N, C-alpha and C positions, 0 to 999 in steps of 0.2 A: 571571516572565512574567505581567504584570497585564492582558493583553488579554482582550476579551470572548470567551467560549466560544460556538461556533456552536450554535444551538438545534436542537431536534429537527425542526422544520418544514423546515429547510434540507435534511435528508436524506429527508424523506417525499415524495420525487419520483422519477421514473425515473432510474436510474443514469447513462444517457448525458447527462442534464441536470446532474446533480450533479457528475459527474467533472471537466469542464473548469472548473467554478467552485471546485473544491478546489485548483486550482493557485495557489500563492502563500500558501495557508493554512499554519498551523503545527501539527504534531503534537508535543505535549509529553508527556514521561514522566520524572518526576523532574527531574534536573539537565540532561537532554538534550532538545533541541528541534530539529525538522527542518522546514524550509520545503519543502513539496511541489512538485516540478517535473515529475513524471511519474506518471500514474495510468491505470488501465484499468477500464472499466465492464463489468459482467456482468448480463445480464437475468434475468427470472423464469422459473419452470418452463415447459417446453414452447415457449419463445420463443427461447432462446439456447443452442444446443447446446454451447457452450464453458463454460457456467456450471456450478458445482457443484450447483445446484438444478434442473438441466434435467429430471431424472427424478423430482423431488419431494423431499419431506422425508425425511431420514435422521438417525440420531444424530450423524453427523459434521457435517452442514450445518444443524442445527436453529437455531443462532443467527441464520442468515440469514433465517429466517422470523419472528424476533422483532421488537422495536421498532426503528425506524430510529435511527441514531446510535450503535449498539452495535458493538463490535469483534468480527469473525469472524477467528479465527486458525486456520490449518491447517498441517499438517506435510507436506512434499513431498520426493520423492526420497530419503526415509529419512534426511535430514540437515538440512533447512532449514524454518524457520517463515516464513510470509507473513501480513501483516496487511491486513484489509479493513474497510470501513465499510459497515454495513447501510443499504440504501435502501428506499424505498417503505413504505407502511403495514404494520403487523404482519400476518404471514400470507402475504406475497406473494413473499418469497425473492429478493432482488436485492442487489447490492453493488458497491463500488468497491475494487479492489486498489490499494494504495499501492506504486508501483514504485520511486520514487527521490526523493531530495531533498537539500537543502543543510543541513548542520549549522549552526545559528545560535546554539546555546548548548550548553555541555558537551562541547567538542571533546576534551578529555583523557579524559573518561570514555568517550565513544564510541570513541575510538581504542584504549583499553585493552580494551574489549569485543570489538572487531574482531580483536584479537591476544592471545588467551589464551596462557599459558605453553606453550611447545613448538610454536608455530605460526610460527616464523621467528626470525631473528636480531634483536637490538635495533636494529641499523642498518636492517634491512628494515622493521621496525615504524615507526621514526621517519620513513622515507622514503615512506610511503604518502601520496599526495596527498590533501588535504582533500576534493577532489571525489569521491573514491572511497569515502569513509567510509559513505555511504548510497546508493550508486549501484547500484540493483538491489533487488528486493523482499526478498531474504534478508539482504542487507547492511543494509538499512534496519531490519529487525526486530532484528538483532543489535546495531546501534549504539544503538538505543533500549532494549535489554534486554527486548524483547517475546517471550514464549513462550506455551506452551499455557495457563498459568495466567491469561492475560489474555483468553482466549476468553470472550466474552459481557459484558465490562465496558462500562459506559455512558460513552461519550466526550463526552457532552453535559452531564455534571454539573459544576457550577462547582468543586466540591472534589474532582473525580475525577482519576484518572490511570490510563491515558493520557487526554488530552483534546485536542479540536480547537479551536484558537484562530483568531480572525478573520483575523489577519495582514494582508497587503496583497495582495488578489486580483490575479492576473496580468492584464495588459492584454489584452483580447480579440484584438487584432491580432497579439499575440505567440504565440498558442496554435495549435498544429498538431495534426492528427489523422491516424491511419492504422491499419493492421491491428494486432491485439494480438500480443504476442510469444510465440512458441513454442506456439500453440494448434493442434490438429489439426482441430478442428471449428469451423465458422463462421470460418474463418481469414481471410477477406477483409473481415469486418465492421470498419469504421473506428472502433473504440471505445477506442483508445489515444490519450491526449491528453498533450501535453508542451509545455513552454515552449521555443520555438525558440531555438537557440543557447546554451542553458544547459549548462555543462560537466558538471553532475551527472546529466543524462539518460542512461539506460543505452542501449547499442547495441541496435538492433532485430535479432532473430534469428527467422527463419522456422522453423516446425516441421520437423524432419527425422525421418522414421520410423525407429525402431530396427530394425536387421537382426539376425537370429539367426545365430550362427556356424554354418557348414556343416561 
């Protein structure tokens, strides 16, 4: 992957501006590369109730307050990692969640990561459609081999990994926006962006409150 790496200035802007311009860009990590087809923007403290930084800086979200272009990785539901890219100048706490993409390099490695031993029959593993390899934020992180150890890494370094490559930006007319998936606060804010008609875009799911057993 010899393409130009996106520079830090690209990310030093509000997340809702950065997010749609990330569509069509390529996130590369080792042999695997993903063309981004769906992302979500999250705003700074006090402005976006759905953001991890809404109530200020904590040990968990500290990376989001660091330099733009770094990766913020968090663990959710006790089983999944999700990867974000920090936006705005240092100290402001904003980012873009990478929700889904198309594997454009390293298909075999991505497929093997998605199906570790004991997670299904060989036939089922071979039958997984390519479109589903990175369709959703947790699947994207697994396919790329991204985990807690990548939290805070610089994605703008030419020799770094993971890194964000220029790719081919999505045509503006093909970009759609709508509410973010599964958030309970600021649920109607239209900061989810995706490439219309792309098969790797994940299905939208509205937040459903959990009910306690009676």
